[in-house]
VOFI-674704 format. One line per field, with one value per residue (C-alpha): residue number from 1; x, y, z. Coordinates in steps of 0.1 Angstrom, whole numbers, always signed. Example, Ala and Ser with C-alpha at 12.3 -4.5 7.8 and 13.67 -1.06 7.14 Angstrom:
<nodes>
num	[1	2]
xx	[+123	+137]
yy	[-45	-11]
zz	[+78	+71]
</nodes>
This chain:
<nodes>
num	[1	2	3	4	5	6	7	8	9	10	11	12	13	14	15	16	17	18	19	20	21	22	23	24	25	26	27	28	29	30	31	32	33	34	35	36	37	38	39	40	41	42	43	44	45	46	47	48	49	50	51	52	53	54	55	56	57	58	59	60	61	62	63	64	65	66	67	68	69	70	71	72	73	74	75	76	77	78	79	80	81	82	83	84	85	86	87	88	89	90	91	92	93	94	95	96	97	98	99	100	101	102	103	104	105	106	107	108	109	110	111	112	113	114	115	116	117	118	119	120	121	122	123	124	125	126	127	128	129	130	131	132	133	134	135	136	137	138	139	140	141	142	143	144	145	146	147	148	149	150	151	152	153	154	155	156	157	158	159	160	161	162	163	164	165	166	167	168	169	170	171	172	173	174	175	176	177	178	179	180	181	182	183	184	185	186	187	188	189	190	191	192	193	194	195	196	197	198	199	200	201	202	203	204	205	206	207	208	209	210	211	212	213	214	215	216	217	218	219	220	221	222	223	224	225	226	227	228	229	230	231	232	233	234	235	236	237	238	239	240	241	242	243	244	245	246	247	248	249	250	251	252	253	254	255	256	257	258	259	260	261	262	263	264	265	266	267	268	269	270	271]
xx	[+87	+119	+119	+80	+91	+117	+149	+177	+189	+222	+228	+259	+280	+294	+331	+363	+347	+364	+356	+378	+348	+333	+300	+276	+281	+311	+306	+294	+319	+327	+315	+286	+282	+286	+259	+234	+242	+240	+207	+193	+206	+191	+157	+150	+154	+137	+102	+82	+90	+69	+77	+59	+79	+61	+36	+57	+70	+105	+121	+161	+186	+222	+259	+274	+265	+285	+287	+300	+328	+328	+319	+351	+362	+338	+330	+322	+324	+343	+303	+304	+268	+274	+256	+223	+223	+227	+196	+175	+187	+175	+139	+134	+145	+117	+93	+88	+91	+118	+131	+167	+176	+213	+242	+274	+291	+307	+280	+255	+220	+207	+182	+143	+147	+140	+176	+169	+208	+212	+242	+237	+219	+194	+186	+188	+155	+138	+141	+131	+102	+85	+91	+75	+37	+46	+58	+54	+91	+121	+155	+177	+211	+229	+259	+246	+263	+257	+269	+271	+288	+267	+280	+294	+319	+307	+336	+370	+391	+426	+449	+467	+492	+460	+442	+409	+376	+347	+311	+293	+254	+234	+219	+182	+183	+166	+158	+135	+117	+106	+94	+77	+60	+49	+43	+28	+59	+80	+113	+147	+184	+217	+249	+282	+303	+341	+332	+304	+286	+259	+254	+254	+232	+207	+205	+197	+172	+150	+160	+146	+115	+132	+118	+149	+187	+217	+250	+285	+318	+339	+369	+399	+399	+368	+330	+334	+336	+323	+342	+330	+313	+300	+267	+247	+207	+190	+148	+126	+121	+159	+162	+195	+211	+248	+259	+293	+319	+298	+298	+273	+253	+244	+247	+215	+198	+202	+190	+158	+148	+152	+124	+104	+100	+95	+68	+49	+53	+36	+6	-1	-6	-33	-53]
yy	[+1471	+1470	+1509	+1511	+1482	+1509	+1493	+1516	+1513	+1530	+1537	+1529	+1560	+1574	+1565	+1544	+1506	+1478	+1470	+1502	+1523	+1547	+1555	+1542	+1514	+1519	+1507	+1538	+1555	+1545	+1580	+1571	+1537	+1558	+1586	+1558	+1537	+1566	+1572	+1538	+1537	+1571	+1570	+1532	+1556	+1579	+1551	+1553	+1591	+1622	+1639	+1681	+1667	+1639	+1641	+1677	+1689	+1704	+1722	+1725	+1742	+1728	+1735	+1763	+1775	+1787	+1815	+1814	+1836	+1821	+1784	+1769	+1794	+1802	+1822	+1798	+1791	+1763	+1750	+1713	+1711	+1689	+1705	+1712	+1672	+1666	+1690	+1668	+1632	+1643	+1657	+1628	+1607	+1626	+1612	+1647	+1647	+1663	+1680	+1687	+1719	+1715	+1730	+1708	+1689	+1652	+1643	+1622	+1634	+1615	+1578	+1590	+1624	+1641	+1658	+1684	+1691	+1730	+1743	+1784	+1810	+1816	+1779	+1772	+1806	+1790	+1757	+1766	+1791	+1761	+1737	+1764	+1752	+1719	+1731	+1736	+1744	+1764	+1761	+1779	+1763	+1769	+1795	+1811	+1833	+1867	+1879	+1863	+1881	+1907	+1895	+1861	+1853	+1834	+1816	+1808	+1841	+1837	+1845	+1880	+1905	+1929	+1936	+1919	+1935	+1917	+1937	+1916	+1921	+1906	+1877	+1865	+1865	+1831	+1833	+1872	+1861	+1828	+1849	+1880	+1850	+1834	+1853	+1823	+1797	+1785	+1797	+1788	+1806	+1801	+1831	+1821	+1853	+1854	+1884	+1894	+1864	+1865	+1905	+1900	+1873	+1886	+1918	+1891	+1872	+1904	+1921	+1891	+1879	+1846	+1827	+1813	+1814	+1797	+1812	+1798	+1814	+1804	+1812	+1792	+1768	+1765	+1762	+1742	+1707	+1676	+1685	+1700	+1730	+1756	+1768	+1802	+1789	+1824	+1828	+1854	+1863	+1866	+1838	+1817	+1787	+1771	+1742	+1724	+1719	+1691	+1668	+1683	+1656	+1659	+1701	+1693	+1674	+1701	+1724	+1704	+1703	+1740	+1737	+1715	+1738	+1768	+1747	+1738	+1769	+1787	+1754	+1767	+1800	+1791	+1771]
zz	[+956	+977	+980	+990	+1013	+1032	+1013	+1007	+977	+965	+933	+906	+899	+871	+862	+850	+847	+851	+815	+796	+791	+816	+825	+852	+868	+895	+932	+950	+971	+1004	+1018	+996	+1014	+1050	+1045	+1033	+1067	+1092	+1072	+1075	+1116	+1119	+1104	+1122	+1153	+1144	+1139	+1163	+1180	+1169	+1147	+1139	+1103	+1094	+1068	+1063	+1023	+1033	+1001	+1006	+990	+991	+979	+956	+923	+899	+875	+842	+828	+795	+787	+806	+834	+864	+898	+926	+964	+985	+995	+995	+1001	+1032	+1059	+1032	+1026	+1064	+1068	+1035	+1057	+1090	+1079	+1060	+1092	+1106	+1082	+1058	+1019	+1009	+975	+974	+946	+946	+932	+919	+943	+946	+972	+967	+975	+1007	+1003	+1005	+991	+951	+939	+916	+906	+891	+886	+889	+909	+878	+877	+914	+916	+889	+904	+939	+927	+908	+936	+963	+956	+971	+998	+1039	+1046	+1030	+1047	+1022	+1028	+996	+991	+963	+948	+951	+921	+882	+848	+832	+799	+798	+767	+744	+737	+757	+760	+758	+783	+773	+794	+793	+826	+830	+839	+849	+861	+878	+888	+913	+914	+930	+965	+964	+1004	+1007	+972	+986	+1016	+994	+972	+1005	+1032	+1055	+1045	+1076	+1061	+1073	+1064	+1070	+1069	+1063	+1080	+1083	+1112	+1136	+1130	+1154	+1143	+1106	+1114	+1131	+1107	+1081	+1097	+1102	+1067	+1051	+1075	+1079	+1107	+1119	+1106	+1110	+1118	+1114	+1107	+1076	+1061	+1040	+1071	+1087	+1080	+1048	+1039	+1057	+1089	+1124	+1127	+1151	+1150	+1162	+1162	+1164	+1159	+1150	+1188	+1193	+1214	+1206	+1210	+1209	+1190	+1186	+1174	+1161	+1130	+1106	+1105	+1143	+1138	+1114	+1142	+1162	+1134	+1128	+1170	+1165	+1137	+1153	+1183	+1163	+1146	+1178	+1192	+1153	+1159	+1193	+1188	+1156	+1182]
</nodes>
């Protein structure tokens, strides 16, 4: 009943408890509590303001995937899921119905969203495709592994002096497949690049038939995590706008602003 009245409830987390046992019941981390407070304030700020996202069904991917070499070792990347979760929170604050398919992350999914946790690229693809019929908008913000081991070992492989050779095969291109399956869906993607950022993003935008792409430069010390980010938002017609550097919450707001402009233009063309 509290949730039906708009109350945001921060659930307890897993971990070591005061009783000496480990399990669900720990007070949520400060970062989780602060994120819930920021979301509540943003939701209150958006009340009464018209939004093209109100009532829309938004499907978002967030975070990394893990591709296992054996039962304990895996290949992954530095994505934290912060950008995807910030987008989910912003869309929910504007009245959208939000589902988040997310890989392994230490962050808690935003309030008022449905979280679908996965681990591998194959699991993320399966979850996304299963939810497509209930989506009006798809935002691919996850850092999905491009390759996965061809033949993962069934048991942990011991270390030896021999060279370890790993054969990788491509994973499913989720965004390209979303566009193929749903030609009229509004599709937004991300391009995390280390060089030629805008040029590579524009090529990816055209190749995958997206409506909008968000490009950012990444590296060992930039782009990933909860810190500030600088983005270039590029539309299918070639127009672009830059943000930042700004906090990811603000960056998400600017990305959703651009998405609303896109939806507004599409609506105008169809009437």
